[in-house]
N, CA, C and O of each residue as an XYZ file, in Angstrom:
872
protein
N       3.161    -11.876    -10.908
C       2.307    -12.999    -10.563
C       0.850    -12.561    -10.602
O       0.458    -11.664     -9.855
N       0.054    -13.169    -11.447
C      -1.360    -12.804    -11.523
C      -2.118    -13.474    -10.393
O      -2.079    -14.696    -10.246
N      -2.807    -12.673     -9.597
C      -3.613    -13.190     -8.504
C      -5.064    -13.349     -8.925
O      -5.710    -14.343     -8.594
N      -5.575    -12.361     -9.656
C      -6.945    -12.351    -10.162
C      -6.926    -11.743    -11.550
O      -5.889    -11.258    -12.003
N      -8.064    -11.766    -12.228
C      -8.139    -11.104    -13.525
C      -7.718     -9.647    -13.384
O      -8.244     -8.918    -12.543
N      -6.765     -9.230    -14.212
C      -6.287     -7.840    -14.231
C      -5.599     -7.421    -12.936
O      -5.350     -6.231    -12.743
N      -5.285     -8.355    -12.046
C      -4.739     -8.014    -10.731
C      -3.477     -8.826    -10.490
O      -3.521    -10.052    -10.389
N      -2.342     -8.118    -10.399
C      -1.041     -8.769    -10.291
C      -0.339     -8.296     -9.018
O      -0.432     -7.128     -8.641
N       0.360     -9.218     -8.369
C       1.131     -8.891     -7.175
C       2.579     -9.294     -7.409
O       2.865    -10.405     -7.856
N       3.487     -8.374     -7.100
C       4.922     -8.633     -7.247
C       5.565     -8.531     -5.869
O       6.006     -7.459     -5.457
N       5.612     -9.665     -5.157
C       6.112     -9.635     -3.782
C       7.619     -9.458     -3.718
O       8.356     -9.942     -4.578
N       8.061     -8.758     -2.688
C       9.482     -8.609     -2.448
C       9.899     -9.688     -1.462
O       9.411     -9.727     -0.333
N      10.801    -10.562     -1.888
C      11.153    -11.728     -1.071
C      12.602    -11.730     -0.605
O      13.023    -12.654      0.090
N      13.369    -10.711     -0.975
C      14.761    -10.653     -0.551
C      14.860    -10.032      0.840
O      14.262     -8.989      1.105
N      15.611    -10.671      1.716
C      15.803    -10.137      3.061
C      17.057     -9.278      3.152
O      17.399     -8.793      4.231
N      17.747     -9.085      2.024
C      18.976     -8.293      2.040
C      18.684     -6.800      2.083
O      19.466     -6.030      2.641
N      17.555     -6.383      1.495
C      17.163     -4.979      1.493
C      15.668     -4.877      1.739
O      14.890     -5.735      1.323
N      15.288     -3.816      2.421
C      13.864     -3.606      2.692
C      13.168     -3.034      1.459
O      13.631     -2.054      0.876
N      12.078     -3.638      1.076
C      11.236     -3.124     -0.001
C       9.842     -3.684      0.226
O       9.655     -4.559      1.071
N       8.863     -3.190     -0.518
C       7.486     -3.604     -0.286
C       6.955     -4.475     -1.427
O       7.562     -4.565     -2.494
N       5.818     -5.106     -1.179
C       5.076     -5.776     -2.237
C       4.429     -4.713     -3.117
O       3.872     -3.735     -2.619
N       4.507     -4.916     -4.425
C       3.935     -3.967     -5.386
C       2.763     -4.614     -6.098
O       2.816     -5.788     -6.464
N       1.702     -3.841     -6.293
C       0.480     -4.337     -6.947
C       0.298     -3.604     -8.268
O       0.509     -2.395     -8.362
N      -0.098     -4.360     -9.280
C      -0.443     -3.765    -10.571
C      -1.860     -4.181    -10.922
O      -2.190     -5.367    -10.906
N      -2.700     -3.197    -11.239
C      -4.078     -3.452    -11.660
C      -4.212     -2.986    -13.096
O      -4.111     -1.792    -13.379
N      -4.440     -3.926    -14.003
C      -4.563     -3.597    -15.424
C      -5.990     -3.160    -15.736
O      -6.894     -3.330    -14.918
N      -6.183     -2.602    -16.913
C      -7.509     -2.163    -17.322
C      -7.436     -0.871    -18.099
O      -6.385     -0.514    -18.633
N      -8.562     -0.164    -18.162
C      -8.621      1.084    -18.917
C      -7.678      2.143    -18.342
O      -7.150      2.980    -19.074
N      -7.474      2.097    -17.017
C      -6.558      3.027    -16.355
C      -5.576      2.185    -15.535
O      -5.807      1.965    -14.346
N      -4.496      1.713    -16.141
C      -3.550      0.848    -15.431
C      -2.957      1.548    -14.201
O      -2.524      2.699    -14.263
N      -2.952      0.812    -13.085
C      -2.600      1.376    -11.786
C      -1.511      0.548    -11.116
O      -1.574     -0.681    -11.104
N      -0.508      1.231    -10.557
C       0.461      0.588     -9.671
C       0.254      1.133     -8.269
O       0.101      2.338     -8.069
N       0.252      0.220     -7.298
C       0.122      0.599     -5.899
C       1.411      0.224     -5.180
O       1.854     -0.923     -5.243
N       2.003      1.184     -4.506
C       3.250      1.007     -3.746
C       4.405      0.521     -4.633
O       4.749     -0.660     -4.601
N       5.003      1.418     -5.419
C       6.092      1.014     -6.308
C       7.389      0.656     -5.601
O       8.252      0.016     -6.201
N       7.553      1.056     -4.325
C       8.735      0.659     -3.566
C       9.902      1.609     -3.733
O       9.738      2.750     -4.165
N      11.099      1.116     -3.381
C      12.317      1.904     -3.512
C      12.678      2.115     -4.982
O      12.430      1.257     -5.829
N      13.261      3.263     -5.260
C      13.639      3.584     -6.633
C      14.731      2.647     -7.148
O      14.646      2.172     -8.280
N      15.754      2.373     -6.338
C      16.874      1.566     -6.819
C      16.527      0.075     -6.912
O      17.317     -0.717     -7.426
N      15.344     -0.304     -6.413
C      14.913     -1.697     -6.500
C      13.731     -1.879     -7.448
O      13.207     -2.984     -7.586
N      13.312     -0.801     -8.098
C      12.105     -0.851     -8.921
C      12.262     -1.754    -10.143
O      11.270     -2.215    -10.707
N      13.490     -2.004    -10.547
C      13.678     -2.828    -11.747
C      13.105     -4.235    -11.576
O      12.759     -4.886    -12.561
N      13.005     -4.700    -10.346
C      12.424     -6.030    -10.147
C      10.946     -6.031    -10.538
O      10.425     -7.052    -10.986
N      10.267     -4.888    -10.370
C       8.876     -4.768    -10.813
C       8.816     -4.715    -12.335
O       7.975     -5.365    -12.956
N       9.713     -3.938    -12.927
C       9.771     -3.843    -14.392
C       9.954     -5.229    -15.010
O       9.248     -5.596    -15.948
N      10.898     -5.987    -14.480
C      11.196     -7.313    -15.024
C      10.052     -8.292    -14.789
O       9.726     -9.087    -15.671
N       9.447     -8.242    -13.617
C       8.349     -9.151    -13.310
C       7.126     -8.846    -14.175
O       6.454     -9.764    -14.644
N       6.838     -7.579    -14.385
C       5.721     -7.220    -15.247
C       5.975     -7.658    -16.678
O       5.059     -8.118    -17.360
N       7.206     -7.519    -17.138
C       7.550     -7.933    -18.502
C       7.311     -9.428    -18.689
O       6.874     -9.859    -19.756
N       7.596    -10.220    -17.652
C       7.346    -11.660    -17.743
C       5.864    -11.962    -17.864
O       5.481    -13.002    -18.399
N       5.025    -11.053    -17.365
C       3.575    -11.218    -17.486
C       3.020    -10.528    -18.733
O       1.805    -10.453    -18.919
N       3.911    -10.031    -19.579
C       3.471     -9.359    -20.789
C       2.958     -7.954    -20.555
O       2.195     -7.429    -21.366
N       3.368     -7.337    -19.453
C       2.924     -5.994    -19.104
C       4.118     -5.040    -19.091
O       5.272     -5.467    -19.046
N       3.817     -3.743    -19.132
C       4.885     -2.751    -19.154
C       4.557     -1.596    -18.225
O       3.422     -1.122    -18.178
N       5.566     -1.150    -17.487
C       5.366      0.024    -16.639
C       5.134      1.283    -17.472
O       4.619      2.279    -16.964
N       5.504      1.239    -18.724
C       5.304      2.397    -19.593
C       3.848      2.712    -19.850
O       3.519      3.832    -20.242
N       2.962      1.742    -19.636
C       1.541      1.979    -19.857
C       0.783      2.412    -18.621
O      -0.425      2.641    -18.684
N       1.467      2.529    -17.504
C       0.809      2.874    -16.247
C       0.309      4.325    -16.282
O       1.033      5.234    -16.689
N      -0.927      4.518    -15.853
C      -1.528      5.851    -15.844
C      -1.649      6.451    -14.447
O      -1.707      7.671    -14.298
N      -1.689      5.588    -13.408
C      -1.829      6.064    -12.033
C      -0.869      5.294    -11.130
O      -0.606      4.110    -11.344
N      -0.356      5.984    -10.124
C       0.442      5.352     -9.075
C      -0.088      5.838     -7.732
O      -0.070      7.035     -7.446
N      -0.558      4.910     -6.913
C      -1.041      5.241     -5.573
C      -0.093      4.653     -4.535
O       0.501      3.596     -4.747
N       0.040      5.350     -3.416
C       0.862      4.870     -2.302
C       0.007      4.762     -1.053
O      -0.778      5.658     -0.744
N       0.167      3.648     -0.334
C      -0.617      3.455      0.879
C      -0.146      4.356      2.011
O      -0.918      4.668      2.918
N       1.119      4.779      1.965
C       1.623      5.725      2.957
C       2.962      6.281      2.474
O       3.452      5.909      1.408
N       3.549      7.181      3.277
C       4.664      7.980      2.789
C       6.046      7.504      3.163
O       6.988      8.293      3.082
N       6.226      6.264      3.566
C       7.572      5.770      3.852
C       8.274      5.400      2.550
O       7.634      4.872      1.641
N       9.574      5.666      2.439
C      10.265      5.518      1.156
C      10.261      4.110      0.579
O      10.361      3.951     -0.637
N      10.148      3.072      1.426
C      10.120      1.712      0.879
C       8.813      1.404      0.175
O       8.654      0.327     -0.400
N       7.869      2.347      0.216
C       6.604      2.203     -0.513
C       6.457      3.226     -1.632
O       5.831      2.934     -2.651
N       7.019      4.414     -1.463
C       6.680      5.470     -2.428
C       7.861      6.060     -3.194
O       7.652      6.844     -4.120
N       9.082      5.711     -2.837
C      10.223      6.391     -3.444
C      10.221      6.293     -4.967
O      10.549      7.265     -5.646
N       9.853      5.124     -5.516
C       9.913      4.897     -6.964
C       8.826      5.629     -7.739
O       8.746      5.495     -8.960
N       7.987      6.400     -7.052
C       7.054      7.280     -7.774
C       7.830      8.160     -8.744
O       7.316      8.547     -9.794
N       9.066      8.473     -8.385
C       9.897      9.332     -9.236
C      10.235      8.680    -10.575
O      10.680      9.366    -11.495
N      10.035      7.377    -10.701
C      10.333      6.680    -11.951
C       9.306      6.978    -13.035
O       9.521      6.653    -14.203
N       8.199      7.591    -12.657
C       7.114      7.839    -13.603
C       7.092      9.305    -14.010
O       7.454     10.180    -13.223
N       6.675      9.566    -15.216
C       6.662     10.920    -15.755
C       5.511     11.753    -15.232
O       4.668     11.280    -14.471
N       5.497     12.997    -15.656
C       4.496     13.942    -15.172
C       3.090     13.630    -15.675
O       2.112     14.143    -15.132
N       2.980     12.791    -16.710
C       1.654     12.438    -17.226
C       0.956     11.398    -16.365
O      -0.250     11.187    -16.498
N       1.704     10.749    -15.486
C       1.121      9.733    -14.609
C       0.538     10.417    -13.379
O       1.190     11.255    -12.756
N      -0.684     10.055    -13.039
C      -1.363     10.634    -11.879
C      -0.912      9.893    -10.629
O      -1.090      8.679    -10.521
N      -0.331     10.622     -9.689
C       0.142     10.033     -8.441
C      -0.775     10.426     -7.296
O      -1.233     11.566     -7.217
N      -1.042      9.466     -6.403
C      -1.958      9.737     -5.306
C      -1.490      9.144     -3.992
O      -0.822      8.110     -3.961
N      -1.850      9.815     -2.908
C      -1.540      9.362     -1.556
C      -2.658      9.882     -0.653
O      -3.385     10.802     -1.027
N      -2.792      9.294      0.525
C      -3.831      9.746      1.451
C      -3.695     11.227      1.782
O      -2.586     11.729      1.969
N      -4.817     11.917      1.853
C      -4.806     13.361      2.114
C      -4.141     13.672      3.457
O      -3.345     14.606      3.553
N      -4.462     12.899      4.485
C      -3.876     13.135      5.801
C      -2.374     12.887      5.784
O      -1.612     13.608      6.428
N      -1.950     11.863      5.044
C      -0.528     11.560      4.959
C       0.221     12.674      4.243
O       1.306     13.077      4.663
N      -0.366     13.164      3.164
C       0.263     14.250      2.416
C       0.439     15.480      3.305
O       1.497     16.109      3.309
N      -0.605     15.813      4.054
C      -0.540     16.985      4.919
C       0.514     16.800      6.013
O       1.212     17.747      6.376
N       0.624     15.585      6.531
C       1.648     15.300      7.544
C       3.048     15.489      6.957
O       3.905     16.128      7.567
N       3.268     14.930      5.775
C       4.590     15.029      5.143
C       4.957     16.479      4.849
O       6.097     16.894      5.056
N       3.988     17.237      4.368
C       4.257     18.620      3.976
C       4.386     19.564      5.167
O       4.900     20.673      5.023
N       3.929     19.140      6.328
C       3.969     20.009      7.509
C       4.926     19.464      8.566
O       4.605     19.395      9.752
N       6.109     19.081      8.096
C       7.171     18.684      9.002
C       7.478     17.211      9.036
O       8.570     16.825      9.453
N       6.540     16.360      8.604
C       6.765     14.925      8.638
C       7.900     14.472      7.749
O       8.670     13.583      8.113
N       8.004     15.086      6.582
C       9.090     14.725      5.665
C      10.449     15.043      6.282
O      11.390     14.259      6.155
N      10.551     16.179      6.942
C      11.818     16.563      7.577
C      12.181     15.603      8.707
O      13.350     15.264      8.890
N      11.178     15.170      9.461
C      11.428     14.239     10.561
C      11.940     12.906     10.016
O      12.893     12.342     10.556
N      11.320     12.403      8.960
C      11.745     11.136      8.372
C      13.143     11.241      7.768
O      13.939     10.308      7.868
N      13.437     12.374      7.144
C      14.780     12.578      6.608
C      15.823     12.626      7.718
O      16.957     12.187      7.530
N      15.440     13.156      8.861
C      16.369     13.260      9.989
C      16.764     11.900     10.544
O      17.821     11.763     11.160
N      15.911     10.883     10.327
C      16.257      9.538     10.806
C      16.814      8.676      9.666
O      16.935      7.458      9.800
N      17.153      9.329      8.537
C      17.860      8.628      7.472
C      17.042      8.216      6.279
O      17.561      7.532      5.396
N      15.782      8.602      6.212
C      14.941      8.238      5.069
C      15.213      9.168      3.888
O      15.420     10.369      4.060
N      15.208      8.590      2.689
C      15.305      9.395      1.481
C      13.892      9.651      0.986
O      13.187      8.709      0.624
N      13.472     10.888      0.964
C      12.106     11.224      0.598
C      12.045     11.734     -0.841
O      12.925     12.469     -1.291
N      11.006     11.338     -1.544
C      10.838     11.769     -2.921
C      10.508     13.258     -2.997
O       9.842     13.807     -2.119
N      10.986     13.896     -4.060
C      10.666     15.308     -4.300
C       9.407     15.465     -5.137
O       8.961     16.585     -5.390
N       8.837     14.355     -5.564
C       7.688     14.430     -6.459
C       6.452     14.925     -5.707
O       6.207     14.534     -4.566
N       5.691     15.778     -6.354
C       4.457     16.295     -5.778
C       3.287     15.406     -6.184
O       3.073     15.154     -7.370
N       2.542     14.937     -5.210
C       1.379     14.098     -5.503
C       0.240     14.958     -6.044
O      -0.002     16.070     -5.574
N      -0.448     14.414     -7.042
C      -1.500     15.173     -7.720
C      -2.879     14.928     -7.126
O      -3.763     15.779     -7.225
N      -3.061     13.757     -6.505
C      -4.381     13.382     -5.996
C      -4.274     13.100     -4.502
O      -3.415     12.334     -4.066
N      -5.146     13.721     -3.728
C      -5.234     13.453     -2.301
C      -6.398     12.484     -2.080
O      -7.560     12.845     -2.265
N      -6.076     11.264     -1.687
C      -7.085     10.228     -1.531
C      -7.774     10.355     -0.180
O      -7.118     10.367      0.862
N      -9.096     10.449     -0.201
C      -9.905     10.574      1.002
C     -10.836      9.373      1.117
O     -11.100      8.707      0.116
N     -11.338      9.081      2.313
C     -12.236      7.938      2.476
C     -13.419      8.003      1.514
O     -14.061      9.043      1.364
N     -13.689      6.888      0.877
C     -14.764      6.826     -0.107
C     -14.326      6.048     -1.326
O     -13.302      5.364     -1.303
N     -15.097      6.152     -2.386
C     -14.850      5.373     -3.586
C     -14.016      6.154     -4.592
O     -14.215      7.355     -4.777
N     -13.084      5.464     -5.238
C     -12.318      6.033     -6.343
C     -12.453      5.072     -7.520
O     -12.186      3.877     -7.390
N     -12.868      5.600     -8.667
C     -13.101      4.784     -9.851
C     -12.058      5.098    -10.913
O     -11.846      6.256    -11.274
N     -11.414      4.051    -11.404
C     -10.425      4.160    -12.468
C     -10.900      3.273    -13.616
O     -10.724      2.055    -13.581
N     -11.495      3.881    -14.619
C     -12.048      3.091    -15.714
C     -13.158      2.190    -15.216
O     -14.168      2.668    -14.699
N     -12.976      0.876    -15.370
C     -13.991     -0.079    -14.939
C     -13.710     -0.668    -13.563
O     -14.366     -1.630    -13.164
N     -12.748     -0.113    -12.830
C     -12.394     -0.608    -11.507
C     -12.737      0.451    -10.455
O     -12.433      1.632    -10.620
N     -13.374      0.004     -9.377
C     -13.707      0.902     -8.280
C     -13.136      0.349     -6.986
O     -13.346     -0.815     -6.644
N     -12.406      1.207     -6.268
C     -11.809      0.838     -4.994
C     -12.371      1.738     -3.895
O     -12.732      2.891     -4.130
N     -12.431      1.181     -2.704
C     -12.802      1.989     -1.550
C     -11.534      2.383     -0.802
O     -10.743      1.525     -0.409
N     -11.349      3.669     -0.611
C     -10.231      4.178      0.170
C     -10.644      4.182      1.640
O     -11.676      4.747      2.001
N      -9.827      3.546      2.486
C     -10.115      3.468      3.920
C      -8.953      4.100      4.678
O      -7.807      3.680      4.517
N      -9.235      5.089      5.490
C      -8.207      5.680      6.348
C      -7.851      4.687      7.446
O      -8.727      4.229      8.180
N      -6.564      4.351      7.563
C      -6.113      3.399      8.581
C      -4.858      3.923      9.275
O      -3.779      3.353      9.114
N      -4.990      5.002     10.044
C      -3.820      5.561     10.720
C      -3.271      4.590     11.767
O      -3.976      3.703     12.249
N      -2.011      4.781     12.099
C      -1.376      3.969     13.131
C       0.078      3.704     12.812
O       0.970      4.104     13.560
N       0.319      3.024     11.689
C       1.705      2.834     11.252
C       2.297      4.179     10.846
O       3.465      4.464     11.108
N       1.489      4.982     10.216
C       1.825      6.374      9.911
C       0.548      7.188     10.090
O      -0.537      6.608     10.132
N       0.643      8.512     10.195
C      -0.550      9.309     10.510
C      -1.672      9.196      9.488
O      -2.848      9.275      9.841
N      -1.302      9.009      8.201
C      -2.327      9.012      7.162
C      -2.312      7.780      6.285
O      -2.654      7.859      5.105
N      -1.924      6.641      6.836
C      -1.948      5.404      6.066
C      -3.359      5.131      5.539
O      -4.354      5.422      6.203
N      -3.418      4.572      4.342
C      -4.702      4.143      3.781
C      -4.612      2.690      3.346
O      -3.526      2.172      3.087
N      -5.764      2.043      3.270
C      -5.895      0.745      2.616
C      -6.850      0.914      1.441
O      -7.696      1.809      1.436
N      -6.706      0.053      0.459
C      -7.586      0.067     -0.713
C      -8.324     -1.263     -0.766
O      -7.709     -2.330     -0.747
N      -9.646     -1.188     -0.832
C     -10.492     -2.379     -0.817
C     -11.222     -2.486     -2.149
O     -11.996     -1.602     -2.518
N     -10.970     -3.573     -2.865
C     -11.664     -3.849     -4.126
C     -12.832     -4.765     -3.786
O     -12.694     -5.987     -3.725
N     -13.988     -4.140     -3.565
C     -15.145     -4.870     -3.036
C     -15.605     -5.967     -3.990
O     -16.012     -7.041     -3.547
N     -15.544     -5.711     -5.288
C     -16.000     -6.694     -6.270
C     -15.262     -8.029     -6.120
O     -15.859     -9.095     -6.276
N     -13.972     -7.962     -5.819
C     -13.152     -9.167     -5.681
C     -12.870     -9.518     -4.215
O     -12.200    -10.508     -3.924
N     -13.387     -8.697     -3.303
C     -13.126     -8.886     -1.871
C     -11.622     -8.949     -1.592
O     -11.141     -9.812     -0.858
N     -10.911     -8.024     -2.191
C      -9.453     -7.966     -2.059
C      -9.073     -6.704     -1.303
O      -9.503     -5.606     -1.655
N      -8.264     -6.866     -0.260
C      -7.808     -5.736      0.550
C      -6.312     -5.551      0.366
O      -5.531     -6.468      0.619
N      -5.916     -4.369     -0.072
C      -4.511     -3.980     -0.158
C      -4.227     -3.193      1.115
O      -4.649     -2.045      1.258
N      -3.507     -3.823      2.036
C      -3.466     -3.310      3.406
C      -2.227     -2.499      3.744
O      -2.094     -2.041      4.879
N      -1.305     -2.302      2.785
C      -0.108     -1.542      3.102
C       0.604     -2.123      4.310
O       0.760     -3.340      4.416
N       1.037     -1.261      5.223
C       1.716     -1.734      6.436
C       0.802     -1.687      7.657
O       1.279     -1.610      8.789
N      -0.502     -1.733      7.431
C      -1.436     -1.761      8.554
C      -1.522     -3.161      9.150
O      -1.479     -3.325     10.369
N      -1.643     -4.163      8.294
C      -1.770     -5.537      8.786
C      -1.046     -6.487      7.836
O      -1.117     -6.336      6.617
N      -0.347     -7.470      8.414
C       0.382     -8.491      7.668
C      -0.129     -9.878      8.080
O      -1.079    -10.002      8.853
N       0.513    -10.897      7.555
C       0.292    -12.239      8.074
C       0.886    -12.306      9.477
O       2.098    -12.201      9.662
N       0.016    -12.483     10.450
C       0.396    -12.588     11.863
C       1.241    -11.414     12.353
O       2.155    -11.586     13.160
N       0.924    -10.226     11.856
C       1.672     -9.072     12.313
C       1.028     -7.766     11.890
O       0.065     -7.745     11.124
N       1.574     -6.687     12.401
C       1.110     -5.340     12.072
C       2.323     -4.447     11.828
O       3.452     -4.811     12.155
N       2.076     -3.297     11.259
C       3.148     -2.342     11.034
C       3.679     -1.778     12.333
O       2.938     -1.631     13.305
N       4.941     -1.468     12.348
C       5.567     -0.908     13.548
C       5.048      0.496     13.820
O       4.630      1.206     12.905
N       5.079      0.882     15.075
C       4.585      2.214     15.449
C       5.662      3.055     16.122
O       5.369      4.130     16.647
N       6.910      2.576     16.113
C       7.988      3.343     16.729
C       8.644      4.323     15.762
O       9.524      5.087     16.159
N       8.225      4.309     14.492
C       8.681      5.316     13.537
C       7.925      6.612     13.836
O       6.750      6.554     14.199
N       8.563      7.779     13.695
C       7.849      9.036     13.957
C       6.512      9.094     13.225
O       6.428      8.814     12.029
N       5.470      9.465     13.969
C       4.119      9.515     13.413
C       3.302      8.277     13.717
O       2.094      8.263     13.481
N       3.943      7.228     14.241
C       3.224      6.006     14.583
C       2.390      6.170     15.839
O       2.707      6.985     16.705
N       1.302      5.375     15.933
C       0.409      5.465     17.082
C      -0.255      4.107     17.269
O      -1.087      3.707     16.455
N       0.109      3.391     18.341
C      -0.388      2.033     18.551
C      -1.895      1.992     18.776
O      -2.556      1.064     18.310
N      -2.453      2.975     19.479
C      -3.893      2.976     19.733
C      -4.680      3.166     18.446
O      -5.700      2.510     18.233
N      -4.210      4.054     17.599
C      -4.880      4.263     16.317
C      -4.745      3.027     15.427
O      -5.678      2.665     14.710
N      -3.586      2.391     15.481
C      -3.396      1.176     14.687
C      -4.363      0.084     15.130
O      -4.919     -0.624     14.290
N      -4.569     -0.063     16.434
C      -5.511     -1.058     16.943
C      -6.915     -0.811     16.405
O      -7.609     -1.749     16.014
N      -7.332      0.454     16.387
C      -8.666      0.775     15.868
C      -8.749      0.492     14.371
O      -9.769      0.012     13.877
N      -7.676      0.789     13.660
C      -7.668      0.547     12.216
C      -7.775     -0.936     11.907
O      -8.548     -1.340     11.038
N      -6.997     -1.751     12.620
C      -7.030     -3.197     12.401
C      -8.409     -3.751     12.745
O      -8.934     -4.600     12.024
N      -8.994     -3.279     13.833
C     -10.324     -3.731     14.239
C     -11.366     -3.399     13.174
O     -12.240     -4.215     12.882
N     -11.272     -2.203     12.595
C     -12.212     -1.802     11.539
C     -12.070     -2.698     10.314
O     -13.068     -3.142      9.746
N     -10.839     -2.961      9.909
C     -10.622     -3.802      8.734
C     -11.132     -5.219      8.940
O     -11.557     -5.875      7.989
N     -11.093     -5.693     10.177
C     -11.489     -7.076     10.456
C     -12.963     -7.326     10.195
O     -13.380     -8.482     10.118
N     -13.767     -6.275     10.054
C     -15.206     -6.440      9.815
C     -15.539     -6.587      8.337
O     -16.680     -6.889      7.990
N     -14.554     -6.378      7.459
C     -14.805     -6.459      6.021
C     -14.840     -7.921      5.553
O     -14.112     -8.759      6.085
N     -15.676     -8.222      4.570
C     -15.608     -9.546      3.945
C     -14.432     -9.590      2.966
O     -14.475     -8.946      1.918
N     -13.387    -10.344      3.304
C     -12.145    -10.339      2.531
C     -11.782    -11.760      2.125
O     -11.748    -12.663      2.961
N     -11.513    -11.951      0.856
C     -11.048    -13.240      0.347
C      -9.557    -13.231      0.039
O      -8.911    -14.278      0.009
N      -9.016    -12.030     -0.190
C      -7.585    -11.884     -0.493
C      -7.055    -10.696      0.292
O      -7.531     -9.573      0.129
N      -6.071    -10.944      1.140
C      -5.432     -9.870      1.892
C      -4.004     -9.751      1.380
O      -3.188    -10.656      1.562
N      -3.712     -8.620      0.737
C      -2.393     -8.389      0.149
C      -1.681     -7.337      0.994
O      -1.971     -6.147      0.868
N      -0.757     -7.758      1.851
C      -0.074     -6.811      2.734
C       1.091     -6.112      2.041
O       1.497     -6.486      0.941
N       1.611     -5.104      2.701
C       2.746     -4.375      2.151
C       4.040     -5.152      2.185
O       4.964     -4.861      1.426
N       4.114     -6.143      3.064
C       5.292     -7.011      3.161
C       4.815     -8.413      3.517
O       3.817     -8.581      4.218
N       5.527     -9.404      3.036
C       5.203    -10.768      3.428
C       4.152    -11.408      2.542
O       3.813    -10.900      1.473
N       3.646    -12.536      3.015
C       2.817    -13.381      2.170
C       1.366    -12.927      2.096
O       0.833    -12.311      3.019
N       0.750    -13.253      0.967
C      -0.671    -13.007      0.748
C      -1.468    -14.044      1.535
O      -1.067    -15.204      1.628
N      -2.593    -13.623      2.100
C      -3.484    -14.538      2.809
C      -4.752    -14.698      1.978
O      -5.347    -13.713      1.541
N      -5.160    -15.944      1.765
C      -6.319    -16.234      0.926
C      -7.370    -16.982      1.732
O      -7.053    -17.825      2.571
N      -8.627    -16.655      1.459
C      -9.740    -17.331      2.106
C     -10.258    -16.561      3.298
O      -9.485    -16.146      4.161
N     -11.579    -16.368      3.350
C     -12.177    -15.536      4.390
C     -11.903    -16.090      5.793
O     -11.644    -15.320      6.718
N     -11.959    -17.414      5.959
C     -11.723    -17.999      7.279
C     -10.289    -17.775      7.741
O     -10.051    -17.428      8.898
N      -9.342    -17.972      6.841
C      -7.931    -17.786      7.195
C      -7.649    -16.325      7.526
O      -6.862    -16.030      8.426
N      -8.285    -15.418      6.806
C      -8.061    -13.987      7.041
C      -8.664    -13.554      8.371
O      -8.057    -12.784      9.115
N      -9.877    -14.057      8.671
C     -10.497    -13.726      9.951
C      -9.677    -14.295     11.104
O      -9.523    -13.641     12.136
N      -9.156    -15.497     10.939
C      -8.284    -16.094     11.957
C      -7.049    -15.230     12.173
O      -6.599    -15.047     13.304
N      -6.511    -14.705     11.091
C      -5.339    -13.832     11.179
C      -5.675    -12.558     11.958
O      -4.906    -12.135     12.821
N      -6.823    -11.948     11.655
C      -7.231    -10.743     12.379
C      -7.414    -11.033     13.870
O      -6.943    -10.277     14.720
N      -8.092    -12.117     14.174
C      -8.346    -12.447     15.575
C      -7.046    -12.685     16.341
O      -6.902    -12.272     17.492
N      -6.105    -13.357     15.682
C      -4.813    -13.619     16.328
C      -4.060    -12.313     16.587
O      -3.461    -12.130     17.647
N      -4.099    -11.418     15.612
C      -3.411    -10.130     15.757
C      -4.044     -9.299     16.865
O      -3.340     -8.742     17.708
N      -5.372     -9.215     16.864
C      -6.050     -8.400     17.873
C      -5.824     -8.963     19.273
O      -5.756     -8.211     20.246
N      -5.708    -10.288     19.373
C      -5.449    -10.892     20.669
C      -4.014    -10.764     21.120
O      -3.740    -10.607     22.310
N      -3.090    -10.830     20.167
C      -1.658    -10.831     20.510
C      -1.102     -9.431     20.725
O      -0.343     -9.193     21.664
N      -1.486     -8.505     19.847
C      -0.876     -7.172     19.887
C      -1.727     -6.133     20.618
O      -1.191     -5.151     21.133
N      -3.043     -6.336     20.671
C      -3.925     -5.289     21.175
C      -4.914     -5.843     22.202
O      -6.122     -5.651     22.062
N      -4.422     -6.514     23.207
C      -5.320     -7.050     24.218
C      -5.999     -5.925     24.979
O      -6.799     -6.183     25.879
């Protein structure tokens, strides 16, 4: 589904299995954000094909955080594809976090990430995104903000009338509250969460932030 020029969102709408919304950004350096579970990735392949796009042309894959419903399908891409995740998240996973998640039943990818994303700007061809550290749902969760289009890819930090859970190992409700509060100050016209529906319009998005901050973080 094309949301903006060169910007496609493939939402996961089945309640039978957990998976995330996947984003594809076309251009000189085609990018997929949060490819989801490996065994469910074919829904992205098929949806992109309907839009005349192919996963075979993807040059970069970024993950907003290290939970398998967002990053497992990184393994579907070859070694020529540049994979990236937040630097803090990578360090957490490599220093015991991966073992903890596996102990509670998560299947973790064996793929090594090539790029450690840190707060600041990352430019891919003619597209520039701002990487924002948003810990809380996981220790090193990040959001990606496309300032030119006022589009926020929020991962599991903030949803429509909800936030990411913090009872998974590495979660922290106080840090999540600060992350959500920081994001609420951005001028956003499109909020694309890791799960659930897209929110459009600055007023609707601000209303969503205010409701969340009042309901979850009084």
